[in-house]
Structure formats: structure tokens, C-alpha cells
TITITOR-128614 format. One record per residue (C-alpha): residue number from 1; residue in three letters; x, z, y. Coordinates in Angstrom, 2 decimals. Each point is the difference from the previous one (the first is absolute). Layout:
REM TITITOR-128614
{n:NUM res:ALA x:X z:Z y:Y}
...
***
This chain:
REM TITITOR-128614
{n:1 res:MET x:9.55 z:-143.24 y:-54.96}
{n:2 res:PRO x:0.43 z:0.67 y:3.77}
{n:3 res:ARG x:-0.35 z:-2.89 y:2.40}
{n:4 res:ALA x:3.12 z:-1.53 y:1.53}
{n:5 res:LYS x:0.34 z:0.88 y:3.66}
{n:6 res:THR x:1.82 z:-2.05 y:2.62}
{n:7 res:GLY x:2.04 z:2.86 y:1.46}
{n:8 res:THR x:3.52 z:-1.24 y:-0.60}
{n:9 res:THR x:-0.77 z:-3.66 y:0.63}
{n:10 res:ARG x:-1.88 z:0.70 y:3.19}
{n:11 res:HIS x:2.73 z:2.30 y:1.27}
{n:12 res:ALA x:2.63 z:-2.68 y:-0.70}
{n:13 res:ARG x:-2.05 z:-2.66 y:1.75}
{n:14 res:HIS x:-0.63 z:2.22 y:3.02}
{n:15 res:LYS x:3.68 z:0.99 y:0.15}
{n:16 res:LYS x:1.00 z:-3.69 y:-0.01}
{n:17 res:ILE x:-2.31 z:-0.75 y:2.95}
{n:18 res:LEU x:1.19 z:3.08 y:1.96}
{n:19 res:GLU x:3.64 z:-1.06 y:-0.56}
{n:20 res:GLN x:-0.83 z:-3.43 y:1.39}
{n:21 res:ALA x:-1.70 z:1.64 y:3.01}
{n:22 res:LYS x:3.07 z:2.11 y:0.77}
{n:23 res:GLY x:0.81 z:-0.21 y:3.71}
{n:24 res:TYR x:-3.60 z:-0.69 y:1.06}
{n:25 res:GLN x:-1.65 z:2.38 y:2.48}
{n:26 res:HIS x:-2.76 z:2.57 y:-0.44}
{n:27 res:ALA x:-2.53 z:-0.48 y:-2.78}
{n:28 res:SER x:1.45 z:-3.37 y:-0.93}
{n:29 res:ARG x:2.83 z:1.72 y:-1.77}
{n:30 res:LYS x:-1.81 z:3.10 y:-1.33}
{n:31 res:ARG x:-3.44 z:-1.03 y:-1.21}
{n:32 res:ILE x:-0.34 z:-2.29 y:-2.97}
{n:33 res:LYS x:-2.91 z:-2.04 y:1.29}
{n:34 res:THR x:1.46 z:-0.71 y:3.43}
{n:35 res:ALA x:3.52 z:-0.45 y:-1.41}
{n:36 res:LYS x:-1.26 z:-2.55 y:-2.49}
{n:37 res:GLU x:-1.72 z:-1.93 y:2.76}
{n:38 res:ALA x:3.07 z:0.16 y:2.27}
{n:39 res:VAL x:2.32 z:-1.19 y:-2.80}
{n:40 res:MET x:-2.39 z:-2.82 y:-0.82}
{n:41 res:HIS x:-0.08 z:-1.18 y:3.65}
{n:42 res:ALA x:3.76 z:0.35 y:0.31}
{n:43 res:GLY x:0.38 z:-2.31 y:-2.96}
{n:44 res:GLN x:-2.28 z:-2.56 y:1.63}
{n:45 res:TYR x:1.92 z:0.17 y:3.28}
{n:46 res:ALA x:3.31 z:-0.34 y:-1.84}
{n:47 res:TYR x:-1.26 z:-3.10 y:-1.88}
{n:48 res:VAL x:-1.20 z:-1.63 y:3.25}
{n:49 res:GLY x:3.23 z:1.02 y:1.74}
{n:50 res:ARG x:2.10 z:-1.80 y:-2.56}
{n:51 res:LYS x:-1.91 z:-3.21 y:0.81}
{n:52 res:LEU x:0.22 z:0.56 y:3.75}
{n:53 res:ARG x:3.76 z:0.54 y:-0.14}
{n:54 res:LYS x:0.48 z:-3.52 y:-1.37}
{n:55 res:ARG x:-2.11 z:-1.39 y:2.87}
{n:56 res:ASP x:1.90 z:2.02 y:2.60}
{n:57 res:PHE x:3.42 z:-1.09 y:-1.23}
{n:58 res:ARG x:-1.05 z:-3.64 y:0.02}
{n:59 res:ARG x:-1.12 z:0.33 y:3.62}
{n:60 res:LEU x:3.33 z:1.65 y:0.89}
{n:61 res:TRP x:2.00 z:-2.80 y:-1.66}
{n:62 res:ILE x:-2.02 z:-2.64 y:1.83}
{n:63 res:GLN x:0.63 z:1.74 y:3.33}
{n:64 res:ARG x:3.72 z:0.23 y:-0.70}
{n:65 res:ILE x:0.25 z:-3.64 y:-0.99}
{n:66 res:ASN x:-1.87 z:-1.08 y:3.09}
{n:67 res:ALA x:2.18 z:2.18 y:2.22}
{n:68 res:GLY x:3.09 z:-1.54 y:-1.65}
{n:69 res:LEU x:-1.30 z:-3.49 y:0.65}
{n:70 res:LYS x:-0.69 z:0.88 y:3.68}
{n:71 res:THR x:3.59 z:1.19 y:0.51}
{n:72 res:ILE x:1.30 z:-3.37 y:-1.27}
{n:73 res:ASP x:-2.46 z:-2.14 y:2.00}
{n:74 res:SER x:-3.10 z:1.12 y:1.84}
{n:75 res:THR x:-1.93 z:-3.13 y:-1.03}
{n:76 res:LEU x:0.32 z:0.69 y:-3.75}
{n:77 res:SER x:-3.08 z:1.46 y:-1.66}
{n:78 res:TYR x:-0.44 z:1.90 y:-3.24}
{n:79 res:SER x:-2.79 z:-2.11 y:-1.39}
{n:80 res:VAL x:1.83 z:-3.30 y:0.47}
{n:81 res:PHE x:3.18 z:1.54 y:-1.46}
{n:82 res:ILE x:-1.73 z:1.22 y:-3.15}
{n:83 res:ASN x:-1.72 z:-3.38 y:-0.39}
{n:84 res:LEU x:3.28 z:-1.84 y:0.33}
{n:85 res:LEU x:1.63 z:2.35 y:-2.50}
{n:86 res:SER x:-2.54 z:-0.94 y:-2.63}
{n:87 res:GLU x:0.23 z:-3.68 y:0.82}
{n:88 res:LYS x:3.82 z:0.04 y:-0.41}
{n:89 res:LYS x:-0.52 z:1.93 y:-3.28}
{n:90 res:ILE x:2.13 z:2.93 y:1.18}
{n:91 res:GLU x:-1.16 z:3.00 y:-2.00}
{n:92 res:ILE x:0.87 z:3.20 y:1.83}
{n:93 res:ASN x:-2.51 z:2.78 y:0.47}
{n:94 res:ARG x:-1.00 z:1.68 y:3.20}
{n:95 res:LYS x:1.69 z:3.25 y:-0.92}
{n:96 res:MET x:3.39 z:-1.71 y:-0.29}
{n:97 res:LEU x:-0.57 z:-2.11 y:3.12}
{n:98 res:ALA x:-0.84 z:3.13 y:1.99}
{n:99 res:GLU x:3.10 z:1.78 y:-1.39}
{n:100 res:LEU x:2.16 z:-2.91 y:1.09}
{n:101 res:ALA x:-1.67 z:-0.17 y:3.44}
{n:102 res:VAL x:0.78 z:3.66 y:0.59}
{n:103 res:ASN x:3.44 z:0.46 y:-1.61}
{n:104 res:ASP x:1.63 z:-3.44 y:-0.35}
{n:105 res:MET x:-1.00 z:-2.24 y:2.88}
{n:106 res:LYS x:2.59 z:-2.70 y:-0.86}
{n:107 res:ALA x:-1.48 z:-0.50 y:-3.45}
{n:108 res:PHE x:-3.50 z:-0.03 y:1.47}
{n:109 res:GLU x:1.00 z:-2.60 y:2.58}
{n:110 res:ALA x:1.52 z:-2.15 y:-2.81}
{n:111 res:ILE x:-3.34 z:0.05 y:-1.80}
{n:112 res:VAL x:-1.88 z:-0.86 y:3.19}
{n:113 res:THR x:2.30 z:-2.92 y:0.81}
{n:114 res:LYS x:-0.33 z:-1.27 y:-3.59}
{n:115 res:VAL x:-3.80 z:0.15 y:0.24}
{n:116 res:TYR x:-0.27 z:-1.57 y:3.44}
{n:117 res:GLY x:2.71 z:-2.56 y:-0.78}
{n:118 res:LYS x:1.90 z:0.48 y:3.29}
***
């Protein structure tokens, strides 16, 4: 009985890697070894990027909230505002606060006045 060879399986595996490496430059898209390495690193960068995106958006929301507070009153600070929000048990996340600060300033001002009690 002849031994089973890996021809079809290997070809399918290589083809899969080369399809994932489509659009890469030079050997990274043509040679199996370098393509496999490039695809592996791309996956790692994508994984890290998904975590970094969350961090970046949170920073953006904080900046927008702070800018909104400064347009209302230059003495208001972000950290005090967030602390007072939690003390008054107002549960609204930073994403929504930033959205209000940018697009609906009247609603944002209403929240700020409710928090500061003015």
C-alpha cells in the first residue's frame, strides 16, 4: 500500500495563506514562508489595533466633553464633572456625553446644570 502524501492538503493550506497575503508587496505575497510570517504579524497587529481603537475613542470622548465644559464655563473641569455625575447617580457614558457636547449643546448644558446644581 503506497504512503499517503500531503500534496492536496499542503496545496490548500498554502493557497489559503497566499489568499490572505493578497495585496502585500514583493515576496510577502509570493513565497509561502514569508507570506505566512507576514499574515501572522498582520493578525497580531490587527488584534492590538482593536484594543488601541477603544483607547483612542475614549481619549477623543474625554477631549470633547472637556471642550464642551469649557465653552459653558472656563472654570469647569472634566474630572470634577465626572465625579459629580457618579455622586448624583446619573448614568450616562462618555460616548453619549461627547455626542451631546458636539451636536446638542442645549442638552449637554442641561446635564451640566443638573450636575452642578446651578
